[in-house]
C-alpha positions as CSV (number, residue, x, y, z in Angstrom):
1,M,7.9,0.0,1.9
2,L,5.7,0.3,-1.2
3,T,4.3,3.3,-3.0
4,H,2.5,4.4,-6.2
5,S,-0.9,4.7,-7.8
6,S,-3.0,3.1,-10.5
7,R,-3.5,6.5,-12.1
8,D,-1.3,8.8,-14.2
9,A,-0.5,12.4,-13.5
10,D,-3.7,13.4,-15.4
11,G,-5.8,11.2,-13.0
12,E,-6.6,8.6,-15.7
13,R,-6.3,4.8,-14.9
14,L,-3.1,3.3,-16.3
15,D,-3.9,1.5,-19.5
16,G,-1.7,-1.2,-21.1
17,G,-2.1,0.3,-24.6
18,T,-0.7,3.7,-23.6
19,T,3.0,4.3,-23.1
20,Y,4.1,6.0,-19.8
21,S,7.2,7.2,-18.1
22,L,8.4,7.4,-14.5
23,T,11.5,9.4,-13.8
24,V,13.1,7.9,-10.6
25,P,15.1,10.7,-9.0
26,P,18.8,10.2,-8.3
27,N,19.9,9.1,-4.8
28,V,16.8,7.1,-3.8
29,P,17.1,6.8,0.0
30,V,17.6,3.1,0.3
31,D,20.3,1.0,1.9
32,Q,19.9,-1.9,-0.6
33,F,18.0,-1.2,-3.8
34,W,14.6,-0.1,-5.3
35,S,12.4,-1.9,-7.8
36,V,9.2,-1.3,-9.7
37,L,6.9,-4.1,-10.9
38,V,3.6,-4.0,-12.8
39,Y,0.5,-5.9,-11.8
40,D,-2.9,-6.6,-13.4
41,F,-5.4,-4.1,-12.1
42,E,-8.2,-6.7,-12.0
43,D,-6.6,-9.4,-9.8
44,A,-3.2,-8.0,-8.6
45,T,-1.2,-10.8,-10.4
46,F,1.5,-10.3,-12.9
47,L,0.2,-9.4,-16.4
48,D,-0.2,-12.6,-18.5
49,G,2.1,-13.4,-21.3
50,L,5.1,-11.2,-20.4
51,D,8.7,-12.2,-20.0
52,K,9.6,-9.2,-17.8
53,Y,7.5,-7.7,-15.0
54,G,9.7,-4.8,-13.8
55,V,13.1,-3.3,-13.3
56,A,15.4,-2.8,-10.3
57,S,18.3,-0.5,-9.5
58,T,20.5,-3.7,-9.2
59,E,20.2,-4.1,-13.0
60,N,22.1,-2.3,-15.7
61,L,19.7,0.6,-16.0
62,I,20.7,3.5,-18.2
63,A,20.8,6.7,-16.0
64,N,20.3,10.3,-17.2
65,K,23.1,12.8,-16.8
66,D,21.7,13.9,-13.5
67,G,21.6,10.4,-12.1
68,S,17.8,9.9,-12.5
69,V,16.5,6.9,-14.3
70,E,13.6,7.0,-16.7
71,V,11.5,3.8,-16.6
72,V,9.1,3.5,-19.5
73,F,6.0,1.3,-19.4
74,G,3.9,0.2,-22.5
75,A,2.8,-2.5,-24.8
76,T,5.5,-1.5,-27.3
77,R,9.0,-0.2,-26.4
78,P,9.8,3.1,-28.0
79,E,12.9,2.7,-30.2
80,E,14.9,5.3,-28.3
81,V,14.2,3.7,-24.9
82,P,16.9,1.2,-23.7
83,A,15.5,-2.3,-23.2
84,S,16.9,-2.3,-19.7
85,N,14.7,0.7,-18.7
86,Y,11.5,-0.7,-20.3
87,V,8.7,-2.6,-18.6
88,P,6.1,-4.2,-20.9
89,T,2.4,-3.9,-20.4
90,V,-0.5,-5.6,-22.1
91,E,-2.8,-3.7,-24.5
92,G,-6.4,-3.7,-23.2
93,K,-5.4,-4.4,-19.6
94,G,-5.4,-2.0,-16.7
95,W,-2.3,-2.2,-14.5
96,F,-0.7,-0.7,-11.5
97,P,2.9,-0.4,-10.4
98,Y,4.4,-1.4,-7.0
99,F,7.5,0.7,-6.3
100,R,9.5,-1.0,-3.6
101,F,12.2,0.5,-1.4
102,Y,14.5,-2.2,0.1
103,G,16.3,-0.9,3.2
104,P,14.3,2.3,3.2
105,G,16.1,5.3,4.6
106,E,14.9,7.9,7.1
107,A,14.0,10.4,4.4
108,L,11.2,8.0,3.3
109,F,9.7,7.7,6.8
110,K,9.9,11.4,7.3
111,G,8.2,12.1,3.9
112,E,11.1,14.0,2.6
113,F,11.5,11.9,-0.5
114,K,8.6,11.5,-2.9
115,L,8.4,9.8,-6.3
116,P,7.0,11.9,-9.2
117,E,3.8,10.8,-10.8
118,I,3.7,8.5,-13.8
119,T,3.1,10.6,-17.0
120,K,2.2,9.7,-20.6
121,Y,5.4,9.2,-22.5
122,K,6.5,11.9,-24.8
123,D,8.8,10.8,-27.5
């Protein structure tokens, strides 16, 4: 099961030169794991020249006190963001995320669980 958009919460296309944040709520209804990967908006391939294309809940992500996980996307990782929670993008390239639910739970099919929108990162 996949979800998300190529636009931020302000309705603007996601741009590789801007830094964004997605706060994944705690207790994502999956039996296995979730992941989010970034793709080139023009041709739906991985962005060229990167050594990392996304993150997954199976990795050592740093969670917030409430159990949510902030994933940050951008051409440059903000100093305060753990490397584990950062996904690089390419300046000058449009991109879109694919959020995948592996072993999706009933709450997803019933529409009871929704991811928040991606927002511009506020440091």
